[in-house]
N, C-alpha and C positions, 0 to 999 in steps of 0.2 A: 170214494171221491166222486164228484159229478163229472161227466164227460158226454160229449156228443158222439153217439154210437150209430153207425150205419148198419141197419138190419135188413134194408132193402134199398133199391136204387130208384131214382126218379126225380121229381121236382123238389123245391125247397121244403115241401111239407113232410118229406121223409126224415128230415133232421130232427132227432129227438134226444133229449137229455136223459141219461140213465145213471144209476149208481153202479160203479164198477170198483173192483179192488184197486187200491193204490199200488203202483209198482215199487219194488224194492231194489235199491242200488246194488250192483255187483261190486267187487273189490276195487275196480278202477272207474266206477261211475259215481255221478252225483245225482241226488234227488232234488228236483227243482219245483218250487211252488210257482206255478205259472201265473204271471200277471196279465199277459196278453198274447194273442197270436195275430196273424194277419191273413187276410183273405186273398187267395191267388186264383187265377183261372184254373189251375190244376185241381183246386178244391171243388170247383163246379163240375169238372169232368169226373172226378172220383165219385161225387154224389150221384152222377148219372150212370155210374158203372163203367166208365170209359177210361179210367186211369187207376187201376188197382195198386195197392201198396206192394212193391216188389219184395218186401220183408214182412209178410203178414204175421199178426199176433192174434191172441184169443179174441180181442174185440177190435173191430175196424173203426178206429178213431181218426178222423181227418186232421189236417193241420201240419204244414211243412216247416213252420218256424215258430219261435217262441221268444219271449223275454220273461224274466222272473228272478226269484231269489233262491239261492241254494238253501235247502232245508236240512239235508244231511249228506254225508259223504261215505264212500266205501273205505275199507281199511287201508288200501294202498294209494289213496288219493293224496296228492301233495300240492296241487295247484290251487285248490279252492277250500273254503271253510264256510260253515253256515253263516248266512247273512250277506254273502257276496252276490252282487247283481250281475247276471249273465244273460246271454242270448245265444241263439244258434239255429242251425238247420237240422231237421229230423226227417225221417221217411214217413212219419205219421205220428199222431199223438198230441199235436199242439192244441186241439180242441178239448182240453182236459184241465182239471185243477192241478194236476201234478204229472211229471214225466221224469224219466231217467235218461241220462246222456253220458257218454264217455267223457272223462274229465278233460281230455285233450281236444274234444270237439266243441266244448263250451268256449264262448268268447266273452270277454268282459264288456259290460255296457259302457259306451264312450262317456267321457267327462262332459257334463253339461246337458246330457240327454236324459229325459225322464225314462224310468224303467219301462213303463207301458209303451212309450213311443218307440223304444228300441226294437219292438217286435216287428216294425215295418222295415227293418234293415236287412236281416240275414239273407233271405231268399232272393230278393231282387238285386241287392248290391253285390252279393257273391256271384250270382249268375252273370250280371253285366260285366263285372271286373274280370271274372274268369274267361268269359267269351272274348272280350275286347283285348285285354292285356296279356293274360296267361297263354291263351290259345291263339288269339289273333295277332299278337305281337305289337299292339298299338303302343306308340311311344310319343313323347313330346315332338311336336312339329309335323306329325302325320295326321291323316284325315280319316274319320269314320263316318259311315252312313248307318243310321239307326232307324229302323222302321218302328211304327207305333210309338212315337216319341213321348206321348203323354201316358203311356202304360206304366205299370210299376217298374219293369225292367228298363223301359225307355227313360223315365225320369231319373233313375239311378245312373244310366249310361251317360246322359247329358252331363250330369255333375262330375262323374269320373273323368270324362274327356276334358272338361274345363280344368279340373284339379291337376291333371298331369300335363297340361299344356298342349293337348291335341285339339284339332279342329273337328267340330261335330255338325253333321248335316242330319236333319230328321225329317221323316214324313209323318203326317197326322191329318186328321179331319179339320175342317174349318173352325169348329167350335173349340178346338184344343190348341190352336196356334199360340194363343196368348200365354198359356201355361208353359209351353216349350220355350217361348221367348223369354219369359221371366226366369227360367232356369239357366239361360245363357246359350242356347243353341245358336250356331253361327249362320246357318241357313235353315229355314223352315219351309217345307214343301207341302202344300195342300194337295194330297193325292187325288182328290176329286176334281181338281181344276187343272193340274199340271202334270205332265209326264216326268216322273222323277229321274229317269235316265237322261233326258235332255237337260234338266235343271242341274244335275250333278256334273255333266260334261261342261256346261257353261261355267259353273262356279269354279271348277278345278282346272279350267282352261284345257280340257281334253286329257288331262293326266289321269283322272279317276281317283278313287278312294283306296286306302290301304286295307281297311277292314269294313265288312258289312255285318251288322248284327241284325238278324232277321227272325221274327216270330211268326211271319205270315206264311211263307212257303208258296205253294201253288205256282202260278205263272210269274211270281216275283223272282224265282230262282234264275231263269235266263236273263231277266232284266238286271238282276244283281251282278251277274257275270259281266254284262255290258258296262256296268258302273265301275268295275275294278281297275285299279292300276296294275301294272306288271308286277307279278309276284304277290298280288293281294290275296286276301282270304275272306271267305264267307263263312260265318259261324251261325249255324242254324240251331236256334234254341226253342223253336215252336213251329207248328204247321197249322195255324188257324184256318188257312184256305185249303188245306189238304195237300196231297202230294203234287209235284209238278207234272204237267201233261207230257213234257219232254225236257231234256237238258242238252244244251249245245256244248257237248264235250270238246269239240274242236276249238271253240272260243276259249274254253277253260285252259286247254293245252297251249294255245297260242300265247296266252298271258302268263303261262307257268304259274297258275293260280291254284288255290285249294278251296274245297268245300269241307267244312268240319261239322259233324253232327255232335251235339252234346246235351246231356241232362245231368242234374244234380242228384235227383232222388234215387236213381238206381245204382249209384256208386257204392262200393263196399265201405265199411267203416274206416279202414285205413286211408282210403282216398279222401273221404269226408274230413278226417282229421288233418290230413296234409293240406287241403285247400283252406280249411278253417284257420290253421296256424299261420299260413302264409298271409291270408287276408288280415288276420289280427296284426301281424308285423307291419304290413305295408299300408293298410287302409285305415286302421284305427286312429293313427295320428292325424289324418285328414278330417275325421269326425271330431276329434278332440279340439282341433283348431277352428271348427265351424265351416270348413271348406265343403264338407259333405253333410247333408241333413236328410232324415227320413221325410218322405212326402206322404201325408195322411189326408185322405178325402173325408172319411166319416168314421164315427166310433159307435160301436154297438156292445151292449152287454151280452153275455153268453145266452141269456134267455131269449134274446132277439136274433139268434143265429139264422133262423129262416128268413127274417126280414133282410138281414145282411146279404144273404144269397140272392134274394129277389132283386 
């Protein structure tokens, strides 16, 4: 099969397509003919040698999510049959024509969504939902602050907040405010023009937010604490700005608040299965109804993978 294999690290020019053996499904696995994958910031970091696969295989094939059609199944598989349209998260291997995944980790493609478009769902929507709802405890009537509102995780987070009846405040750059407004954000803060701490306090009448979803890190951490309501939570899913220079632990204690660090890729298979099954139960009906939709900026063929990374 054809796959993008990393044999060295660097710029987009290191991305090369090679012929590698197709995987064989184990007794509880399905072999998927991949229709599409999606490009995440983590893929850029892996290409540069800064985010290695925690479960390495013979060939280093990037790609953290996929959508496609089941080609064959292992002898103990009961949930799927050849021809079923599925999607899911993986630790790597999405940049290939075929991959294998545990049957319980595969998720059906929602009704009314094209199989290829479904590749833009698993990584960002599971990340946002797990951070906001599962770990952050966000519910209807509560308020979330989402940084990088026009990012993949951000656009998923806005939709999830709206779908469950929560209020959502986002930060973004000037050029991306319209996109966040279109998705339904309740308050959009241009971080280049406005201090988001002041804006959050004004909007919430000094109550603060219940959950902060942050991909930035750096000096945002202390400012996030300042935005929290009592017993609020900060869920850190990225550190684009690096580690914080300092953290005001006293302020965190005073608010009886929490900072939670989380990633999907490094979780063992049993945890990936658990979160995939719960996501399927709770979120797929919202995709089926049209309340949630994948957000796609551009499309590339596999032969243009370097252009996509550029």
